[in-house]
C-alpha positions in Angstrom: -25.8 16.2 -2.7 -22.2 17.5 -2.8 -20.9 14.8 -0.4 -22.3 11.8 -2.4 -21.0 13.3 -5.6 -17.6 13.8 -4.1 -17.5 10.2 -2.8 -18.5 8.9 -6.2 -15.8 11.0 -7.9 -13.0 9.7 -5.7 -14.2 6.1 -6.0 -14.1 6.6 -9.8 -10.6 7.9 -9.6 -9.5 5.0 -7.4 -10.0 2.7 -10.4 -7.9 4.7 -12.8 -4.9 2.6 -13.7 -3.1 5.5 -15.5 -3.3 7.7 -12.4 -2.2 4.8 -10.3 1.0 4.4 -12.4 1.7 8.1 -12.2 1.2 8.1 -8.4 4.1 5.6 -8.0 6.3 8.2 -9.5 5.0 11.0 -7.4 5.8 9.3 -4.1 3.7 10.0 -1.0 2.8 13.6 -1.8 -0.4 15.6 -1.5 -1.2 14.4 2.0 -1.0 10.6 1.3 1.6 10.2 4.0 -1.1 10.9 6.6 -2.7 7.6 5.7 0.2 5.6 4.4 3.1 4.7 6.8 5.8 4.9 4.1 7.1 3.2 1.0 9.5 0.6 2.5 9.3 -2.2 5.1 11.7 -0.3 7.2 9.4 2.7 7.3 6.5 0.5 8.2 8.2 -1.4 11.0 9.3 2.0 12.5 5.7 3.2 12.6 4.5 -0.2 14.0 7.1 0.1 16.8 5.9 3.6 17.6 2.2 2.4 17.8 3.1 -0.6 19.9 4.7 1.7 22.5 1.3 3.4 22.8 -0.4 0.1 23.6 -1.7 -0.5 20.0 -1.5 -3.7 18.0 -1.1 -3.4 14.2 -1.8 -5.0 10.9 0.7 -4.3 8.1 -0.6 -4.2 4.5 1.8 -3.9 1.6 -0.4 -2.0 -0.8 -0.9 -3.3 -4.3 -4.1 -3.6 -6.4 -3.3 -3.4 -10.1 -1.3 -6.5 -11.1 -0.8 -7.3 -14.8 1.5 -10.3 -14.9 2.4 -13.5 -13.1 5.8 -12.0 -12.3 4.2 -9.0 -10.5 2.0 -11.4 -8.6 4.9 -13.5 -7.4 6.9 -10.4 -6.5 3.9 -9.1 -4.4 3.7 -12.5 -2.6 7.5 -12.3 -2.0 7.0 -8.9 -0.4 4.3 -10.2 1.9 6.7 -12.9 3.0 9.4 -10.3 3.5 7.0 -8.3 5.6 6.3 -11.3 7.8 10.0 -11.9 8.2 10.5 -8.3 9.2 7.7 -8.4 11.8 9.3 -11.5 13.3 12.9 -10.1 13.2 11.8 -6.8 14.8 9.7 -8.5 17.4 6.8 -6.1 16.9 3.1 -6.8 17.5 1.6 -6.9 14.0 -0.4 -9.2 11.7 -0.5 -9.1 7.9 -3.3 -8.0 5.6 -3.3 -8.5 1.9 -5.4 -8.3 -1.2 -5.6 -11.4 -3.4 -5.8 -9.4 -6.6 -2.2 -8.4 -5.8 -1.3 -12.1 -5.7 -2.8 -12.9 -9.1 -6.4 -13.5 -8.4 -7.5 -12.0 -11.8 -4.6 -13.6 -13.7 -4.5 -17.3 -12.6 -6.5 -18.8 -9.7 -4.0 -21.5 -9.0 -1.1 -19.0 -8.9 -3.0 -16.9 -6.4 -3.7 -19.9 -4.2 -0.1 -21.0 -4.4 1.0 -17.5 -3.4 -1.4 -17.6 -0.5 0.0 -21.0 0.7 3.5 -19.7 0.6 2.5 -16.7 2.7 0.5 -18.7 5.2 3.3 -21.2 5.6 5.6 -18.4 6.6 3.0 -16.8 9.0 2.4 -20.2 10.6 6.1 -20.7 11.2 6.1 -17.4 13.1 2.8 -17.9 14.8 1.3 -15.0 13.0 -2.1 -14.3 11.4 -3.0 -13.2 7.9 -6.2 -11.3 6.9 -7.5 -11.4 3.4 -9.0 -8.0 2.6 -12.3 -8.1 0.9 -12.4 -6.1 -2.4 -15.2 -5.1 -4.6 -18.3 -7.3 -5.1 -17.0 -9.0 -8.2 -14.3 -10.6 -6.1 -16.4 -11.5 -3.1 -17.5 -15.0 -3.9 -14.2 -16.2 -5.2 -12.4 -14.7 -2.1 -14.7 -16.7 0.2 -14.3 -19.8 -1.9 -10.5 -19.6 -1.6 -10.8 -18.8 2.1 -12.8 -22.0 2.7 -10.2 -24.1 0.9 -7.4 -22.5 2.8 -9.2 -23.0 6.1 -9.0 -26.7 5.6 -5.2 -26.5 5.9 -4.6 -23.3 8.0 -6.2 -21.8 11.1 -4.2 -18.6 10.9 -6.2 -16.9 8.1 -9.5 -14.9 8.0 -11.2 -12.3 5.9 -13.5 -9.3 5.9 -17.3 -9.0 5.7 -18.8 -5.8 4.4 -22.0 -4.7 6.1 -23.3 -2.9 3.0 -23.8 -6.1 1.1 -27.1 -7.8 1.3 -25.3 -11.2 1.5 -23.4 -10.2 4.7 -25.7 -11.9 7.2 -25.6 -15.2 5.3 -21.9 -15.0 4.9 -21.5 -14.5 8.6 -23.5 -17.6 9.3 -21.5 -19.6 6.8 -18.2 -18.5 8.4 -19.1 -19.3 12.0 -15.8 -19.8 13.9 -13.6 -17.9 11.4 -11.9 -14.7 12.7 -13.5 -11.9 10.7 -13.0 -8.2 10.4 -16.4 -6.5 10.1 -16.6 -3.3 8.2 -19.2 -1.1 6.6 -17.6 -1.3 3.1 -15.7 1.2 1.0 -16.3 0.4 -2.7 -19.0 1.8 -4.9 -21.5 -1.0 -5.5 -24.8 -1.4 -7.3 -28.1 -1.2 -5.3 -28.7 -4.6 -6.7 -26.1 -6.1 -4.3 -25.6 -3.4 -1.6 -27.7 -1.1 0.6 -27.6 2.4 -0.9 -28.7 4.2 2.3 -26.3 4.8 5.1 -28.9 4.1 7.8 -29.5 0.6 6.4 -25.8 -0.1 6.2 -25.4 1.0 9.9 -28.3 -1.2 11.0 -26.9 -4.2 9.1 -23.5 -3.6 10.6 -24.9 -3.8 14.1 -26.8 -6.9 13.2 -23.7 -8.8 11.9 -21.5 -7.6 14.8 -24.1 -9.1 17.2 -24.5 -12.3 15.0 -20.8 -13.0 14.9 -20.1 -12.4 18.5 -23.1 -14.4 19.7 -21.8 -17.2 17.4 -18.8 -17.1 19.8 -16.5 -16.2 16.9 -13.6 -13.7 17.0 -14.6 -10.3 15.7 -12.6 -7.3 14.7 -14.9 -4.3 14.7 -13.2 -2.0 12.2 -14.9 1.4 12.5 -14.3 5.0 13.4 -18.0 5.5 14.2 -18.6 6.4 17.8 -22.1 4.9 17.7 -20.8 1.6 16.4 -18.1 1.5 19.1 -20.6 2.4 21.8 -23.0 -0.3 20.5 -20.3 -2.9 20.7 -19.3 -2.0 24.2 -22.9 -2.2 25.4 -23.4 -5.5 23.5 -20.5 -7.3 25.0 -21.4 -6.0 28.4 -25.0 -7.3 28.1 -24.0 -10.7 26.9 -20.9 -11.1 29.0 -18.7 -11.5 26.0 -15.0 -11.5 27.1 -12.6 -8.9 25.7 -10.5 -11.7 24.4 -13.2 -12.5 21.8 -13.1 -9.2 19.9 -11.0 -6.1 19.1 -11.5 -2.7 17.7 -9.7 -1.7 14.5 -9.0 1.7 13.0 -7.0 3.0 10.1 -3.5 4.5 10.4 -3.8 8.3 10.5 -7.4 8.5 11.5 -8.7 9.3 15.0 -5.4 8.6 16.6 -6.4 9.8 20.0 -9.5 7.6 20.0 -7.2 4.6 19.3 -5.1 5.3 22.3 -8.2 6.0 24.5 -9.7 2.6 23.6 -6.4 0.8 24.5 -6.3 2.6 27.8 -9.8 1.5 28.5 -8.6 -2.1 28.3 -9.8 -3.0 24.8 -7.6 -4.6 22.2 -7.1 -1.9 19.6 -5.4 -2.7 16.3 -4.3 -0.1 13.7 -4.4 -1.0 10.0 -1.0 0.3 8.7 -0.6 0.4 4.9 2.7 1.0 3.2 4.3 0.7 -0.2 4.5 2.7 -3.4 1.2 1.4 -4.8 -0.8 3.6 -2.5 -3.0 5.4 -5.0 -6.2 3.3 -4.9 -6.2 3.1 -1.1 -5.6 6.8 -0.7 -8.5 7.7 -3.1 -10.9 5.5 -1.0 -9.9 7.3 2.1 -10.7 10.6 0.4 -14.0 9.2 -0.7 -15.0 8.3 2.9 -14.9 11.7 4.5 -14.9 15.3 3.2 -12.6 16.2 6.1 -9.9 14.0 4.5 -10.1 16.1 1.3 -9.8 19.3 3.3 -6.7 18.0 5.0 -5.1 17.2 1.6 -6.0 20.6 0.1 -4.5 22.3 3.2 -1.3 20.3 2.8 -1.0 21.2 -0.9 -1.5 24.9 -0.3 1.0 25.0 2.5 3.8 23.5 0.4 
């Protein structure tokens, strides 16, 4: 019972806007630097270059979730564009991930879509790809609605489907042909919309991985779970699915040796590399995922 209670506690903290503002002043303390590559684009590009040298592809994400004004949303979009510029100028192997709430999704829908188009135009110019991160359930449908609209103009954009949602299977079917990152899901959701039991989430995860791959669609399997990774390896072998149709993804700072091992086995392995000073919500969700992450942070605090 302790582990679910701890998870709920950190997920609750992740939504606290006052603590988020305070975290920006703290900087990357208390172990956050394990999961966040730095606060500046320069920091992030340096980490990406190091990971590329190990045979790992990357996705950069300028962190930001709590946006309160149009000006902040535009500034966030500008930073995404600066990130794409920096990736191109440095010649590193990295895509871009973003959250549409940071682009004004909750403030002005048209502003958000305008920001997305500016970002996608830049990515298209550089031959790069942009992933729209999926957020909590309240943002799911509007995210997919915007994605469908954008896909009419751009082929260099995809999103994320979360296996713990009951709707995941239907969403996979509706998004046939769209490059998708497939995840278990990291937000606290009601049992009315999401599987409450881990075993059910795991089974649905396997189901949507198989569904998307057999649809001949590109899949990014984003998991640190050895059973899911082994399942995917066996699945692609049984169905003669080429390695060019999928990739594995893991988070920066988690299971780093496994990332290198997968790349050495000949699989495309992409590391999700977050950076920026708005790291608090992301960090809290990483602590919620695994008690071992909390132990690492406590150890770091004691050793200071």
